[in-house]
N, C-alpha and C positions, 0 to 999 in steps of 0.2 A: 362585352357587351359597349356599344357607343353611347355617351352621355344624353342623347336624346331618348334613348330605349330606355335607361336606368329613369329618368322622368318620369316616363310614360309605363311606369310600371312593368318592365320589360315586353312593350307592344314587340312584335314582328321577334323575336327571341326565343329559341328551344332554350329550355332546361332540364338536364337530367339529374335527376335527384335518386336517396334510398334514404331509410331508416334503417339503419346496423345498429345490434345489440355489441356492445363494446366495456371493459372492464369501469369504463365509468359511467356505464349507462347507455340507454337509446341514444345516439348521434344523427343526425341528420345532415346529407352530405348533397353538396348540389352544386351544379359547373355547367356553365356555357361551355362552345366549343373551343373559347379560349382560356378556362378556367375555373377554378373551386370560385364560386360566387357567394356560397353560404355552408357553413359549417357551426352547428349549436346542438346543443345536448336539451332532449326532452323535448322536441318540436316535432312537429309532425306536418304530412303537406298541408295541412289548413292554414297552416303558421306560414309557410312557404309561398301559398299563396296569398294570403296577405301582404308578404314582403313584394311578389311580382305579380298584382292579379290579372293584369295581362299579357304573362308569357305564357308559351305552351309549355307546361310540365309533361315531361316523359319521365315515368318511374325507371329506372334501369337502363340498359343498353350495352351491346360489346364492349364501345371503345369509352363506356364509360367505367367500367369493370376495374380496366387498369390502374384508371385512375383511382377511383374509390379505394384499390388496395393501400394504394400509396400513402392512402389519408389515412387508413384504417391502421396502417404501421407507424405513420407520423406520430397519431395520439396515441398509442399503445407503448410508444418511446419517444417523449415528446425531448430526449436530448439528444436524439441522433441528428444528423446531417440532412436525413430524408425528406424536412418538411421546407429545406431551402429549394430543392429541385421540383417543387409543385407549382405549378401555373398559378396563379388568381386572376380573376376579373372581379377587380372593386373597385365602386366609384364612389370618391369621395371627394369634398372641399382639397386646395391644395395646403392646407394646413393639417387636414383627417393625417393625407396621402405621406404627408414628411412624418406624424407620430408613428403609423403604421410602420417606416420604414424604419425609426429610431428602436422602436419594440423588434423589428428582426432582428438587430445589429446588438442586442442584449445577448452575451451567451447565454449557452444552456446551465442552470442553475447557479445564475447571478440576478439580484433583482435590481428594481429602480424605483425611485419615489417621485411623485408627480410631479415636484418641485427639481432633483435629478433630472428628469425627463425632459421639462422646460428648458431649463439650462443648458442640457446638450444642443438645443435646437436653436440657442443663442436667444431666448424668450423666457427670462427666469423671472417674471411674474404671472406667466401663461400655466400655469399647474393647472387652474379650472379648464381653461380650453384642454389640455392633454387630458383631463378626468372626463371629458365630454368626447373628445375624440375615441379615447379608449375605449369608451363606452360606447361608441357607435360602430366599432369593428365588426364588419359582419361573419369574420373566419375565426373563429375562437382555434386556439391551440396552433395554427399554422400564422398567425400573426398573435405572437406569445404574450397578448393582453395579459395575462396570469402572473406576467414578471414585472409588474408592478404595482407597488404595495403601498401603503400610508406611511405618513414620514416616521411616525415611531418604529417602523418595522413589524408593524401590525398589516393581517391580511388583507384588511382594505373589505371593500365587496366586491364582487364577481358576477355575472349576469347570472351563471348558471349554478351558483352555491358556491359557498367559502372551503365547502367542504371537496368538491371538484377542483379548485385552483391548490387547497393545499396536498391533495396527492398530486397532482401535476409538477407543482414544485418540488416535494418529497422524490419524485421518480428523478428531476432534474439532477437534484443532488446527488442522489446517491449514484447516479451515471458519473458525476463530474469528479466524483470522489476516487 
């Protein structure tokens, strides 16, 4: 999706979507022709429409089904290499994009604090900004924002609840062992 379409609520863009049951609960997956633009838990079509009020939202579709299966596999097995091959269509500032790239570089089974992530970006005093970028991530799990923890090693927050975050980390630790 070009930046102008993002700014205009998805105007002129077709977004295919589905809500599927996973072991973590109901998951919404939405994608443009370029890639996944939203992955969230316990959200509905109405939530997607709030994110993209001017997009053409189309449920399912044959071409989307294959991508959906890849996303489900990546969520059910978050330590697999599967998520690295899933195309994404995410809009963000240059800083957000750099944070999201760093998140994808964290190996499964490992975590980083906001401060460590900021330092890895060459901006050691930007931990709050990193937290904001982490929270703005529209594609949970595939861009593994769950791998960021508080400085004391505690879970910290997670948009979809710390239970899901803890389970994702547990699955990754188990697979990495």
